[in-house]
N, CA, C and O atoms as a DFTB+ gen file, in Angstrom:
492 C
 N C O
     1  1     -14.083      -2.663      -1.221
     2  2     -13.612      -3.390      -1.047
     3  2     -13.751      -4.201       0.480
     4  3     -14.341      -3.820       1.490
     5  1     -13.067      -5.313       0.266
     6  2     -13.817      -6.264       1.557
     7  2     -13.348      -5.495       2.655
     8  3     -12.401      -4.739       2.442
     9  1     -13.891      -5.559       3.898
    10  2     -13.696      -5.555       5.292
    11  2     -13.328      -7.065       6.252
    12  3     -13.295      -8.192       5.758
    13  1     -13.134      -6.811       7.366
    14  2     -12.984      -7.729       8.568
    15  2     -12.638      -7.203       9.228
    16  3     -12.652      -5.973       9.252
    17  1     -11.993      -8.250      10.378
    18  2     -11.633      -8.003      11.537
    19  2     -10.300      -6.976      11.513
    20  3      -9.250      -7.346      10.988
    21  1     -10.476      -5.350      12.273
    22  2      -9.781      -4.543      12.361
    23  2      -8.165      -5.334      13.319
    24  3      -8.048      -6.180      14.205
    25  1      -7.294      -4.577      12.612
    26  2      -5.942      -5.655      13.204
    27  2      -5.233      -4.283      13.734
    28  3      -4.811      -4.187      14.886
    29  1      -5.173      -3.570      13.083
    30  2      -4.247      -2.120      13.734
    31  2      -4.355      -1.112      12.491
    32  3      -5.276      -1.086      11.674
    33  1      -3.298      -0.344      12.517
    34  2      -2.797       0.707      11.641
    35  2      -1.495       0.774      10.923
    36  3      -0.525       0.320      11.531
    37  1      -1.300       1.290       9.672
    38  2       0.453       1.243       9.319
    39  2       0.849       2.793       8.950
    40  3      -0.035       3.639       9.089
    41  1       1.706       3.060       8.643
    42  2       2.627       4.458       8.827
    43  2       3.981       4.098       7.778
    44  3       4.901       3.292       7.916
    45  1       3.696       4.963       6.808
    46  2       4.552       4.785       5.816
    47  2       5.308       5.773       5.164
    48  3       4.534       6.557       4.615
    49  1       6.202       6.003       5.028
    50  2       6.952       7.133       4.122
    51  2       7.486       7.127       3.054
    52  3       8.459       6.376       2.994
    53  1       7.212       7.740       2.048
    54  2       7.745       7.741       0.950
    55  2       9.296       7.431       0.555
    56  3       9.923       8.418       0.938
    57  1       9.965       6.737       0.110
    58  2      11.620       6.877      -0.070
    59  2      12.132       7.182      -1.520
    60  3      13.079       7.943      -1.720
    61  1      11.545       6.632      -2.377
    62  2      11.672       7.126      -3.724
    63  2      10.492       6.900      -4.925
    64  3       9.324       6.567      -4.727
    65  1      10.904       7.076      -5.749
    66  2       9.938       7.257      -6.728
    67  2       9.988       7.301      -8.588
    68  3      10.170       8.479      -8.896
    69  1       9.931       6.803      -9.302
    70  2      10.538       6.232     -10.345
    71  2       9.480       6.013     -11.275
    72  3       8.795       4.990     -11.284
    73  1       9.333       7.073     -12.135
    74  2       8.393       7.360     -13.190
    75  2       8.378       6.426     -14.829
    76  3       9.494       6.428     -15.349
    77  1       7.423       5.767     -15.544
    78  2       8.135       4.939     -16.767
    79  2       7.278       4.903     -17.331
    80  3       6.300       4.988     -16.588
    81  1       6.866       4.767     -18.919
    82  2       5.623       5.086     -20.059
    83  2       4.881       3.614     -19.458
    84  3       5.288       2.674     -18.776
    85  1       3.695       3.937     -20.048
    86  2       2.782       2.422     -19.195
    87  2       1.806       2.322     -20.374
    88  3       1.864       3.138     -21.293
    89  1       0.974       1.398     -20.353
    90  2      -0.011       1.359     -21.659
    91  2      -0.938       1.855     -21.520
    92  3      -1.633       2.236     -20.578
    93  1      -0.972       1.857     -23.124
    94  2      -2.200       2.942     -23.450
    95  2      -1.803       4.426     -22.963
    96  3      -2.624       5.162     -22.415
    97  1      -0.465       4.797     -23.214
    98  2      -0.277       6.235     -23.008
    99  2      -0.272       7.071     -21.403
   100  3      -0.252       8.282     -21.181
   101  1      -0.304       5.648     -20.215
   102  2      -0.070       6.162     -19.182
   103  2       0.797       6.122     -18.236
   104  3       1.531       5.139     -18.334
   105  1       0.988       6.713     -17.460
   106  2       2.343       6.726     -15.941
   107  2       2.591       5.191     -15.895
   108  3       1.899       4.370     -16.496
   109  1       3.518       4.941     -15.215
   110  2       3.614       3.980     -14.259
   111  2       4.394       4.328     -13.158
   112  3       5.613       4.218     -13.290
   113  1       3.981       4.692     -12.188
   114  2       4.601       5.149     -10.707
   115  2       5.002       4.453      -9.692
   116  3       4.280       4.187      -8.731
   117  1       6.355       4.048      -9.837
   118  2       6.481       3.232      -8.752
   119  2       7.151       3.561      -7.517
   120  3       8.371       3.491      -7.666
   121  1       6.902       3.798      -6.690
   122  2       7.419       4.141      -5.044
   123  2       7.555       2.685      -4.146
   124  3       6.974       1.622      -3.932
   125  1       8.429       3.249      -3.891
   126  2       9.315       2.552      -2.196
   127  2       9.145       3.401      -0.709
   128  3       9.696       4.422      -0.298
   129  1       8.180       2.544      -0.137
   130  2       7.579       3.126       1.269
   131  2       8.696       2.013       2.337
   132  3       9.474       1.102       2.054
   133  1       8.395       2.475       3.255
   134  2       9.186       2.306       4.527
   135  2       8.599       2.616       5.958
   136  3       8.159       3.726       6.257
   137  1       8.633       1.506       6.840
   138  2       7.822       1.938       8.168
   139  2       7.342       1.236       9.151
   140  3       8.165       0.702       9.895
   141  1       5.582       1.005       9.477
   142  2       5.397       0.181      10.573
   143  2       4.168      -0.377      10.354
   144  3       3.362       0.390       9.827
   145  1       3.734      -1.612      10.628
   146  2       2.351      -1.875      10.677
   147  2       1.947      -2.651      12.099
   148  3       2.749      -3.490      12.509
   149  1       0.742      -2.403      12.858
   150  2       0.319      -3.007      13.798
   151  2       0.824      -4.704      13.670
   152  3       0.600      -5.352      12.647
   153  1       1.466      -5.229      14.765
   154  2       1.387      -6.792      14.576
   155  2       2.848      -7.412      13.230
   156  3       3.306      -8.507      12.905
   157  1       3.085      -6.034      12.850
   158  2       4.030      -6.194      11.463
   159  2       5.261      -5.641      11.445
   160  3       5.913      -5.543      10.406
   161  1       5.749      -5.164      12.806
   162  2       7.439      -4.465      12.673
   163  2       7.125      -3.521      11.993
   164  3       6.156      -2.763      11.945
   165  1       9.194      -3.784      10.807
   166  2       9.126      -3.204      10.123
   167  2       8.840      -3.296       8.614
   168  3       9.723      -3.924       8.030
   169  1       7.906      -2.871       7.861
   170  2       7.300      -2.688       6.648
   171  2       7.956      -2.279       5.721
   172  3       8.114      -1.072       5.904
   173  1       8.831      -2.856       4.072
   174  2       9.378      -2.335       3.299
   175  2       8.398      -2.389       1.631
   176  3       8.559      -3.417       0.973
   177  1       7.857      -1.765       1.298
   178  2       6.511      -1.916       0.254
   179  2       7.284      -1.235      -0.887
   180  3       8.144      -0.377      -0.686
   181  1       6.834      -1.777      -2.364
   182  2       7.284      -1.166      -3.784
   183  2       5.600      -1.459      -4.195
   184  3       5.047      -2.556      -4.285
   185  1       5.060      -0.217      -4.387
   186  2       3.588      -0.189      -4.957
   187  2       3.913       0.283      -6.653
   188  3       4.958       0.881      -6.908
   189  1       3.151       0.026      -7.489
   190  2       3.038       0.727      -8.727
   191  2       1.732       1.116      -9.178
   192  3       1.058       0.226      -9.696
   193  1       1.258       2.220      -9.091
   194  2       0.353       3.103      -9.551
   195  2       0.616       3.093     -11.120
   196  3       1.730       3.260     -11.616
   197  1      -0.978       2.796     -12.092
   198  2      -0.693       2.926     -12.937
   199  2      -1.470       4.537     -12.894
   200  3      -2.527       4.689     -12.282
   201  1      -0.738       5.762     -13.679
   202  2      -1.331       6.940     -13.431
   203  2      -2.091       7.708     -14.683
   204  3      -2.852       7.332     -15.574
   205  1      -1.710       8.530     -14.436
   206  2      -2.692       9.731     -15.325
   207  2      -3.666      10.269     -15.436
   208  3      -3.956      11.258     -16.110
   209  1      -4.265       9.639     -14.761
   210  2      -5.705      10.187     -13.861
   211  2      -5.611      10.377     -12.700
   212  3      -4.631      10.268     -11.963
   213  1      -6.963      10.765     -12.429
   214  2      -7.315      10.992     -11.066
   215  2      -7.718       9.831     -10.007
   216  3      -7.737       9.969      -8.784
   217  1      -8.045       8.626     -10.756
   218  2      -7.853       7.416     -10.090
   219  2      -7.194       6.317     -10.386
   220  3      -6.045       6.626     -10.071
   221  1      -7.167       5.471     -10.697
   222  2      -6.559       4.159     -11.066
   223  2      -6.598       2.850     -10.054
   224  3      -7.409       2.464      -9.212
   225  1      -5.450       2.399     -10.496
   226  2      -5.255       0.595      -9.749
   227  2      -3.958       0.901      -9.246
   228  3      -3.307       1.914      -9.501
   229  1      -3.630      -0.057      -8.508
   230  2      -1.991      -0.246      -8.146
   231  2      -2.012      -1.679      -7.368
   232  3      -2.836      -2.288      -6.686
   233  1      -0.384      -1.953      -7.922
   234  2      -0.246      -3.400      -6.753
   235  2       0.773      -2.981      -6.164
   236  3       1.429      -2.006      -6.531
   237  1       1.143      -4.088      -4.618
   238  2       1.956      -3.429      -4.045
   239  2       2.527      -4.871      -4.199
   240  3       1.920      -5.829      -4.677
   241  1       4.526      -4.851      -3.436
   242  2       4.842      -6.300      -3.013
   243  2       5.285      -5.796      -1.457
   244  3       5.737      -4.651      -1.455
   245  1       5.262      -6.095      -0.859
   246  2       5.883      -6.475       0.254
   247  2       6.560      -6.865       1.256
   248  3       5.863      -7.801       1.647
   249  1       7.798      -6.783       2.243
   250  2       8.092      -7.774       3.672
   251  2       7.967      -6.799       4.964
   252  3       8.002      -5.575       5.090
   253  1       7.835      -7.681       5.700
   254  2       7.175      -7.412       7.350
   255  2       8.300      -8.148       7.911
   256  3       8.617      -9.290       7.579
   257  1       8.920      -7.382       8.835
   258  2      10.395      -7.879       9.642
   259  2       9.585      -7.814      11.423
   260  3       9.506      -6.885      12.227
   261  1       9.113      -9.208      11.481
   262  2       8.574      -9.003      12.769
   263  2       9.459      -8.614      13.777
   264  3      10.682      -8.653      13.637
   265  1       8.755      -8.156      15.017
   266  2       9.722      -8.299      16.085
   267  2      10.144      -9.822      16.796
   268  3      11.167      -9.826      17.482
   269  1       9.563     -10.793      16.680
   270  2      10.059     -12.150      17.080
   271  2      11.366     -12.502      15.835
   272  3      11.897     -13.606      15.719
   273  1      11.642     -11.478      15.123
   274  2      12.686     -12.276      14.240
   275  2      11.819     -13.189      12.979
   276  3      12.676     -13.871      12.416
   277  1      10.626     -13.408      12.427
   278  2      10.242     -13.873      11.692
   279  2       9.963     -13.053      10.514
   280  3       9.535     -12.020      11.029
   281  1       9.940     -12.851       9.038
   282  2       9.637     -12.591       8.223
   283  2       8.652     -12.830       7.176
   284  3       8.807     -13.925       6.635
   285  1       7.615     -12.082       6.697
   286  2       6.444     -11.965       5.972
   287  2       6.537     -11.445       4.887
   288  3       7.222     -10.427       4.991
   289  1       6.170     -11.630       3.791
   290  2       5.967     -11.416       2.539
   291  2       4.340     -11.031       1.797
   292  3       3.638     -12.042       1.819
   293  1       3.814     -10.138       1.334
   294  2       2.693      -9.964       0.788
   295  2       2.698      -9.175      -0.652
   296  3       3.335      -8.238      -1.133
   297  1       1.644     -10.057      -1.086
   298  2       1.572      -9.236      -2.766
   299  2       0.018      -8.486      -2.405
   300  3      -0.595      -8.780      -1.379
   301  1      -0.437      -7.608      -3.287
   302  2      -1.746      -6.723      -3.330
   303  2      -2.003      -6.116      -4.378
   304  3      -1.177      -5.705      -5.193
   305  1      -3.527      -5.988      -4.443
   306  2      -3.638      -5.553      -5.398
   307  2      -4.920      -4.035      -5.110
   308  3      -5.809      -4.301      -4.302
   309  1      -4.958      -2.754      -5.671
   310  2      -6.246      -2.524      -5.058
   311  2      -6.501      -1.125      -6.137
   312  3      -5.998      -1.288      -7.249
   313  1      -6.983      -0.230      -5.992
   314  2      -7.608       1.226      -6.019
   315  2      -7.023       1.878      -5.379
   316  3      -6.594       1.535      -4.278
   317  1      -6.783       3.438      -6.111
   318  2      -6.883       4.889      -5.357
   319  2      -7.521       5.640      -6.452
   320  3      -7.699       5.408      -7.648
   321  1      -7.929       7.032      -5.325
   322  2      -8.580       7.978      -5.978
   323  2      -8.520       9.266      -5.387
   324  3      -9.043       9.284      -4.272
   325  1      -8.046      10.367      -5.774
   326  2      -8.024      11.413      -5.591
   327  2      -9.119      11.973      -4.638
   328  3     -10.289      11.590      -4.612
   329  1      -8.600      12.872      -3.913
   330  2      -9.253      13.337      -2.505
   331  2      -9.045      14.754      -2.398
   332  3      -9.187      15.399      -1.360
   333  1      -8.632      15.304      -3.748
   334  2      -8.219      16.875      -3.428
   335  2      -7.124      16.797      -3.849
   336  3      -6.641      16.030      -4.682
   337  1      -6.425      18.118      -2.905
   338  2      -5.123      18.536      -3.057
   339  2      -4.188      17.694      -3.031
   340  3      -4.356      17.166      -1.932
   341  1      -2.917      16.989      -3.712
   342  2      -2.256      15.874      -3.176
   343  2      -2.464      15.262      -2.417
   344  3      -1.620      15.137      -1.529
   345  1      -3.800      14.486      -2.345
   346  2      -4.118      13.518      -1.509
   347  2      -5.183      12.412      -2.074
   348  3      -6.255      12.764      -2.566
   349  1      -4.810      11.107      -1.963
   350  2      -5.452      10.134      -2.745
   351  2      -5.917       9.256      -1.692
   352  3      -5.203       9.308      -0.691
   353  1      -6.838       8.517      -1.626
   354  2      -7.856       7.715      -0.901
   355  2      -7.209       5.865      -1.570
   356  3      -7.323       5.427      -2.715
   357  1      -6.669       5.279      -0.534
   358  2      -6.316       3.449      -1.324
   359  2      -7.274       2.928      -0.458
   360  3      -7.746       3.392       0.580
   361  1      -7.530       1.659      -1.183
   362  2      -8.076       0.646      -0.656
   363  2      -7.618      -0.695      -1.874
   364  3      -7.927      -0.839      -3.057
   365  1      -6.826      -1.459      -1.012
   366  2      -6.336      -2.744      -1.434
   367  2      -6.731      -3.915      -0.679
   368  3      -7.207      -3.783       0.449
   369  1      -6.532      -5.316      -1.338
   370  2      -6.503      -6.826      -0.849
   371  2      -4.807      -7.055      -0.891
   372  3      -4.181      -6.683      -1.884
   373  1      -4.154      -7.664       0.209
   374  2      -2.868      -8.309       0.671
   375  2      -3.250      -9.704       0.577
   376  3      -4.442      -9.973       0.728
   377  1      -2.558     -10.474       0.389
   378  2      -2.516     -11.692       0.087
   379  2      -0.967     -12.482       0.960
   380  3      -0.114     -13.083       0.307
   381  1      -0.895     -12.318       2.366
   382  2       0.104     -12.501       3.041
   383  2       0.908     -14.470       3.388
   384  3       0.439     -15.572       3.675
   385  1       2.262     -13.897       3.127
   386  2       2.565     -15.612       3.108
   387  2       2.101     -16.918       4.259
   388  3       2.051     -18.133       4.064
   389  1       1.806     -16.133       5.471
   390  2       1.536     -17.033       6.356
   391  2      -0.153     -17.324       5.985
   392  3      -1.027     -17.661       6.783
   393  1      -0.231     -17.178       5.122
   394  2      -1.932     -17.715       4.305
   395  2      -3.086     -16.556       5.120
   396  3      -4.219     -17.018       5.253
   397  1      -2.960     -15.738       5.426
   398  2      -3.866     -14.964       5.632
   399  2      -3.927     -13.501       4.907
   400  3      -2.958     -12.820       4.570
   401  1      -5.231     -13.211       4.761
   402  2      -5.825     -11.956       3.498
   403  2      -6.198     -10.808       4.454
   404  3      -6.687     -10.857       5.583
   405  1      -5.852      -9.821       3.732
   406  2      -5.613      -8.233       4.146
   407  2      -6.617      -7.624       3.528
   408  3      -6.674      -7.784       2.309
   409  1      -7.661      -6.776       4.195
   410  2      -7.944      -5.385       3.475
   411  2      -7.533      -4.255       4.405
   412  3      -7.778      -4.129       5.604
   413  1      -6.665      -3.241       3.358
   414  2      -6.253      -2.039       3.589
   415  2      -7.326      -0.642       3.115
   416  3      -8.056      -0.440       2.144
   417  1      -7.060      -0.042       4.053
   418  2      -7.509       1.336       3.694
   419  2      -6.649       2.653       4.411
   420  3      -6.351       2.903       5.579
   421  1      -6.368       3.472       2.902
   422  2      -5.761       4.411       3.632
   423  2      -5.744       5.295       2.439
   424  3      -6.251       5.193       1.322
   425  1      -4.805       6.438       3.171
   426  2      -4.842       7.711       2.583
   427  2      -3.053       8.504       2.013
   428  3      -2.310       8.844       2.934
   429  1      -2.643       8.677       0.802
   430  2      -1.567       9.048       0.600
   431  2      -1.612      10.564       0.535
   432  3      -2.490      11.070      -0.164
   433  1      -0.774      11.331       1.178
   434  2      -0.263      12.494       1.207
   435  2       0.795      12.453       0.320
   436  3       1.714      11.694       0.626
   437  1       0.911      13.230      -0.938
   438  2       1.606      13.060      -2.138
   439  2       2.913      14.670      -1.247
   440  3       4.140      14.761      -1.265
   441  1       2.014      15.457      -0.721
   442  2       2.786      16.577      -0.247
   443  2       4.121      16.410       0.987
   444  3       5.271      16.843       0.910
   445  1       3.506      15.671       2.033
   446  2       3.799      15.013       3.353
   447  2       4.801      13.505       2.793
   448  3       5.739      13.066       3.459
   449  1       4.432      13.023       1.730
   450  2       4.979      11.905       1.364
   451  2       4.864      10.641       2.258
   452  3       5.723       9.780       2.447
   453  1       3.300      10.744       2.890
   454  2       3.166       9.742       3.581
   455  2       2.119       8.936       3.018
   456  3       1.372       9.356       2.134
   457  1       2.043       7.621       3.585
   458  2       0.577       6.831       3.446
   459  2       0.392       6.061       4.816
   460  3       1.235       5.314       5.314
   461  1      -0.979       6.398       5.396
   462  2      -0.894       6.155       6.492
   463  2      -2.893       5.520       6.312
   464  3      -3.804       6.093       5.714
   465  1      -2.927       4.355       7.000
   466  2      -3.948       3.639       7.051
   467  2      -4.524       2.936       7.786
   468  3      -4.457       3.360       8.939
   469  1      -5.266       1.732       7.649
   470  2      -5.612       0.796       8.538
   471  2      -5.670      -0.865       7.721
   472  3      -5.599      -1.055       6.507
   473  1      -5.824      -1.970       8.853
   474  2      -5.739      -3.216       8.194
   475  2      -6.703      -3.758       8.749
   476  3      -7.057      -3.312       9.840
   477  1      -7.307      -4.723       8.239
   478  2      -8.112      -5.633       8.665
   479  2      -8.176      -7.343       8.096
   480  3      -7.897      -7.577       6.920
   481  1      -8.524      -8.349       8.942
   482  2      -8.302      -9.642       8.439
   483  2      -9.483      -9.648       7.958
   484  3     -10.498      -9.162       8.458
   485  1      -9.308     -10.439       6.560
   486  2     -10.263     -11.164       5.778
   487  2     -10.552     -12.436       5.644
   488  3      -9.570     -13.057       5.236
   489  1     -11.827     -13.334       5.876
   490  2     -11.377     -14.239       5.481
   491  2     -11.738     -15.025       3.972
   492  3     -11.143     -16.054       3.654
C-alpha cells in the first residue's frame, strides 16, 4: 500500500457483524465500527471482508463527524492478512469526500473487538 504524510491514529470498536454467503463459496463478513480518528472526530465505518481464508480483501464506507460540525464521507478498499490467533493486519486506500486520499494500516483484534492503526495522507 502507498504511504504518505502521517496524520495520526484511529481507534474503532466492532459494534455488529453480519455474515452472508459470498462468491465462489466465500463468506461476506460485514462489520460496523465506531470510534475516533485524529482530525476526524467521531467515525462510523462499515467494512465488508471477503472471508473464507487467512487473507483477503475488504471494502469500507464511512462517515466522520468533525469537531467543527463538518461531515466527511470516505470509500476505500484494502487487504487483510492473519497475523496469529484472532488478529488481522489491514492496509487500505480511502478516498475522502474533501478530495484527499488516505492510506491506512492497522490491526484488527477479533477477540478484543477493536481496529486500531494509523492514517497517512497521500497525493
